[in-house]
C-alpha positions in Angstrom: -66.3 -16.3 -90.9 -65.7 -20.1 -90.1 -62.3 -21.6 -90.2 -60.3 -24.8 -89.3 -57.7 -23.3 -86.8 -54.3 -24.9 -85.7 -54.1 -23.6 -82.1 -50.9 -25.6 -81.3 -48.7 -27.7 -83.5 -49.3 -31.5 -83.5 -53.0 -30.9 -82.4 -56.1 -31.4 -84.6 -57.5 -28.4 -86.2 -60.6 -26.7 -84.5 -63.7 -25.5 -86.1 -63.9 -21.9 -85.0 -66.1 -19.0 -85.4 -64.1 -15.7 -86.1 -65.1 -12.0 -86.6 -65.4 -11.1 -90.3 -62.0 -9.4 -91.4 -61.5 -6.1 -93.5 -58.7 -5.9 -95.9 -55.9 -3.2 -95.1 -54.2 -1.1 -97.7 -53.0 -3.2 -100.7 -55.1 -6.2 -99.6 -58.2 -8.0 -100.6 -60.8 -10.2 -99.1 -61.6 -13.2 -100.8 -64.7 -15.6 -100.3 -63.0 -19.1 -100.5 -64.6 -21.5 -103.0 -62.0 -24.3 -102.6 -58.7 -24.8 -100.9 -56.3 -27.6 -101.8 -54.6 -29.6 -99.2 -50.9 -29.7 -99.5 -48.1 -31.8 -97.7 -46.6 -28.6 -96.5 -50.0 -28.3 -94.5 -48.9 -31.4 -92.8 -45.4 -29.9 -92.0 -47.1 -26.9 -90.6 -49.5 -29.2 -88.2 -46.4 -31.3 -87.1 -44.5 -28.2 -86.2 -41.7 -29.0 -88.7 -41.4 -25.5 -90.1 -39.6 -23.2 -87.6 -41.0 -19.8 -88.5 -44.6 -21.0 -88.6 -47.1 -19.0 -86.5 -49.8 -20.4 -84.2 -52.8 -20.0 -83.9 -52.8 -20.0 -87.7 -55.4 -21.0 -90.5 -53.6 -23.4 -92.8 -54.1 -23.9 -96.6 -52.4 -22.1 -99.4 -53.8 -23.6 -102.7 -56.8 -20.9 -102.6 -59.3 -20.4 -105.2 -61.9 -17.7 -104.3 -63.8 -14.4 -105.4 -62.8 -10.9 -104.3 -65.5 -9.3 -102.1 -63.7 -6.4 -100.7 -60.8 -4.3 -101.8 -58.4 -2.3 -99.5 -57.2 1.0 -100.5 -54.6 1.2 -103.2 -55.4 -2.0 -104.7 -55.0 -1.9 -108.6 -55.8 -4.6 -111.3 -58.3 -6.5 -109.5 -62.0 -6.1 -109.3 -64.8 -7.0 -107.0 -66.3 -10.5 -108.0 -63.2 -11.7 -109.8 -62.0 -15.1 -109.4 -58.4 -15.3 -108.1 -55.9 -18.0 -106.9 -53.6 -17.4 -103.8 -50.5 -19.4 -103.4 -48.1 -20.2 -100.8 -45.8 -17.0 -101.2 -48.2 -14.4 -99.8 -45.9 -11.4 -99.4 -42.4 -10.3 -99.9 -40.3 -7.2 -98.6 -39.4 -5.8 -102.1 -36.1 -4.4 -100.9 -33.8 -7.1 -100.1 -31.1 -8.3 -102.3 -33.0 -11.2 -103.5 -36.3 -9.3 -104.2 -34.4 -6.7 -106.2 -32.5 -9.2 -108.2 -35.8 -10.9 -109.3 -35.4 -13.9 -106.9 -38.2 -13.1 -104.6 -38.7 -16.7 -103.7 -35.6 -16.3 -101.5 -36.9 -13.1 -99.8 -35.3 -12.3 -96.6 -38.7 -11.1 -94.9 -41.5 -13.1 -96.6 -44.8 -14.2 -95.5 -46.3 -17.6 -96.4 -50.0 -18.2 -96.8 -51.1 -20.8 -94.3 -48.0 -20.7 -92.3 -47.0 -17.2 -91.3 -50.3 -15.4 -92.6 -53.7 -16.9 -92.3 -54.6 -19.3 -95.3 -57.7 -20.8 -96.9 -59.0 -23.5 -94.5 -61.8 -21.0 -94.0 -64.9 -19.4 -95.6 -62.8 -16.2 -96.2 -59.4 -15.0 -96.2 -57.3 -11.6 -96.5 -54.5 -11.7 -99.1 -51.9 -9.4 -100.4 -53.5 -8.1 -103.8 -49.9 -8.3 -105.4 -49.9 -12.1 -104.7 -53.2 -12.9 -106.1 -53.5 -14.4 -109.5 -56.5 -13.9 -111.8 -57.9 -17.1 -112.8 -60.7 -16.1 -115.2 -63.7 -18.3 -115.6 -62.6 -21.3 -117.3 -62.3 -24.4 -115.1 -63.8 -25.7 -112.0 -62.9 -24.2 -108.7 -62.0 -27.6 -107.2 -59.9 -28.6 -110.3 -58.0 -25.4 -110.2 -57.1 -25.4 -106.7 -54.2 -28.0 -106.8 -52.6 -25.8 -109.4 -51.8 -23.1 -106.8 -49.1 -25.1 -105.2 -48.7 -28.6 -106.5 -48.9 -27.1 -109.9 -46.6 -24.1 -109.2 -43.9 -25.8 -107.3 -43.9 -28.6 -109.7 -43.4 -26.2 -112.7 -40.4 -24.5 -110.8 -39.1 -27.8 -110.2 -39.5 -28.8 -113.9 -37.7 -25.8 -114.9 -34.7 -26.3 -112.5 -34.5 -29.8 -113.7 -33.4 -28.6 -117.1 -34.3 -29.7 -120.6 -33.7 -33.3 -120.4 -36.1 -35.6 -122.3 -36.1 -38.4 -119.7 -37.6 -37.2 -116.4 -38.0 -39.3 -113.2 -40.6 -38.3 -110.7 -40.4 -39.6 -107.0 -43.4 -39.5 -105.0 -46.4 -39.6 -107.3 -48.9 -37.5 -105.5 -50.5 -34.2 -106.2 -47.5 -32.5 -107.7 -46.2 -35.2 -109.7 -49.5 -36.1 -111.4 -49.6 -32.6 -112.7 -46.0 -32.3 -113.6 -46.2 -35.7 -115.5 -48.8 -34.0 -117.8 -46.8 -31.0 -118.4 -43.6 -32.9 -119.1 -45.5 -35.0 -121.4 -46.8 -32.1 -123.1 -43.3 -30.9 -123.6 -42.3 -34.0 -125.4 -40.5 -35.6 -122.6 -40.6 -39.2 -121.3 -41.7 -39.6 -117.6 -40.8 -42.4 -115.4 -42.8 -42.6 -112.0 -41.3 -43.8 -108.8 -43.5 -44.8 -106.0 -43.4 -46.7 -102.6 -41.9 -50.1 -103.2 -44.8 -52.3 -103.7 -47.5 -49.6 -104.3 -49.0 -51.2 -107.3 -52.1 -48.9 -107.1 -50.3 -45.7 -107.4 -48.0 -47.1 -110.2 -51.3 -48.0 -112.0 -52.4 -44.3 -111.5 -49.1 -43.0 -112.9 -49.7 -45.4 -116.0 -53.0 -43.7 -116.5 -51.3 -40.5 -117.0 -49.0 -41.9 -119.9 -45.7 -42.5 -117.9 -43.2 -44.6 -120.0 -42.5 -46.7 -116.8 -43.6 -47.0 -113.3 -42.2 -48.8 -110.3 -40.9 -48.6 -107.0 -38.4 -46.3 -105.7 -35.9 -49.3 -104.9 -36.1 -50.3 -108.7 -33.9 -49.2 -111.6 -35.7 -47.9 -114.6 -35.0 -49.5 -118.1 -32.7 -46.7 -119.1 -30.6 -43.9 -117.3 -32.5 -40.5 -116.9 -31.6 -37.0 -117.5 -33.1 -35.7 -114.4 -35.1 -36.6 -111.2 -37.5 -34.7 -109.2 -38.1 -35.8 -105.6 -41.6 -34.7 -104.3 -41.6 -37.1 -101.3 -40.0 -35.9 -98.1 -37.6 -38.9 -97.8 -34.0 -38.0 -97.8 -33.2 -41.7 -98.5 -34.4 -41.1 -102.0 -31.5 -38.7 -102.8 -28.7 -41.2 -103.3 -31.3 -43.6 -105.1 -32.3 -41.1 -107.5 -28.5 -40.2 -108.3 -28.1 -44.0 -109.2 -30.6 -43.7 -112.0 -29.1 -40.5 -113.7 -26.8 -40.6 -116.7 -23.5 -38.4 -116.4 -24.4 -34.6 -116.2 -27.9 -35.5 -114.5 -29.7 -33.5 -112.0 -31.7 -34.2 -108.8 -34.0 -31.6 -107.7 -35.6 -31.8 -104.1 -39.0 -30.1 -104.4 -40.2 -30.4 -100.9 -39.9 -27.5 -98.3 -39.1 -30.1 -95.6 -37.1 -33.3 -95.9 -35.7 -35.9 -93.7 -31.9 -35.9 -93.5 -29.9 -37.3 -96.6 -27.9 -40.1 -95.7 -24.1 -40.3 -96.6 -23.5 -42.0 -99.8 -20.4 -42.8 -102.0 -18.9 -39.7 -104.0 -19.2 -42.1 -107.1 -22.8 -41.6 -107.4 -22.4 -37.7 -107.6 -19.2 -37.8 -109.7 -19.3 -37.1 -113.5 -21.0 -33.9 -112.8 -24.2 -34.9 -111.5 -26.1 -32.3 -109.4 -28.4 -32.0 -106.5 -30.5 -28.8 -106.4 -33.4 -27.6 -103.9 -36.4 -25.5 -104.9 -37.6 -22.7 -102.5 -41.1 -21.5 -102.8 -42.0 -19.7 -105.9 -42.2 -16.3 -107.7 -44.9 -14.6 -109.2 -43.4 -15.0 -112.6 -43.6 -18.7 -112.0 -47.3 -18.3 -111.4 -47.8 -16.1 -114.5 -45.8 -18.4 -116.6 -47.5 -21.8 -115.5 -51.0 -20.5 -115.3 -50.8 -19.1 -118.8 -49.7 -22.5 -120.4 -51.9 -24.6 -118.1 -55.0 -24.4 -120.4 -52.7 -25.3 -123.4 -51.6 -28.4 -121.5 -55.1 -29.5 -120.8 -54.2 -30.6 -117.3 -56.7 -32.6 -115.5 -56.4 -32.8 -111.9 -57.5 -35.8 -109.9 -59.2 -34.6 -106.9 -60.9 -35.9 -103.6 -63.1 -33.2 -102.0 -64.0 -32.8 -98.4 -66.3 -30.5 -96.5 -64.3 -27.5 -94.8 -65.1 -29.0 -91.4 -63.6 -32.3 -92.4 -60.1 -30.9 -92.9 -58.7 -33.2 -90.1 -59.9 -36.3 -92.1 -58.3 -34.8 -95.4 -55.1 -34.3 -93.7 -55.1 -37.7 -92.3 -55.9 -39.4 -95.6 -53.1 -37.4 -97.3 -50.6 -38.5 -94.6 -51.7 -42.2 -95.2 -51.6 -42.1 -98.9 -55.5 -43.0 -99.1 -56.4 -41.1 -102.4 -54.7 -40.4 -105.8 -54.1 -36.9 -106.8 -54.9 -34.1 -104.4 -57.5 -33.4 -101.6 -59.6 -30.2 -101.8 -61.6 -28.5 -99.2 -64.9 -27.0 -100.1 -66.6 -24.4 -97.7 
């Protein structure tokens, strides 16, 4: 197998030949067909996630086909197309797992962070954390659903049922969530970097009610806001656009420090919540409704050996939607 390997944080990925790997008990081996590039991959590269391993193969938005089954695997078959997400393994016995909150597991493994991921021609996965994808939809189009879509879906659920929703950071996750929210009958307000008229225009193509800079006030107060950008300064800015009782959801796994702000912004029962990882039920629920929504992912593809270029373009915001690596 070949892979783009992070040998040390803050260094470029290296194109590497590796021995073929065999799945252990309860595991599957997957030939990778496409792997999305996520902002969390940048956090892994930058050494911002304290528990990340190195060397490591990043990538956690994996679409592939099973080509080997470990002992004890049930419910999956050779040749089946599956998706492998960020949450790659849980212990199943800690208080969070047994109470249905496996996203908060005390002893998890994360794909592309603490177990090898999909920036490779093949990967090994825990069979319990692989979602059957069926045969509808292109591999590249489905890849962003495995994290941008899933985390977006969990964030949308935590945001509540409000009809007026703000999205800060209009990248891969927001461009999927906007389509789901519209399908649910909500009005979507897109917030971008100040002056980023190109991304605002992209947001308008998805039918948002309003698009503007993060430093602007929308034409009306909102019920909830989801922050996908990793900028802590956005939290008080988002609180300013909320009605009484509104909620700000911080969707990133990493964020810069939130600055101090007047209590008046939080008062009147406004809330700040965070999203951590996902559960398998999130995946089941989201992937079930995704075909009904008719989600169209905007993607830019790169050959696997150009993963460094894809990551650099993501960091610089040089494309709309999501980047996807294709072996």
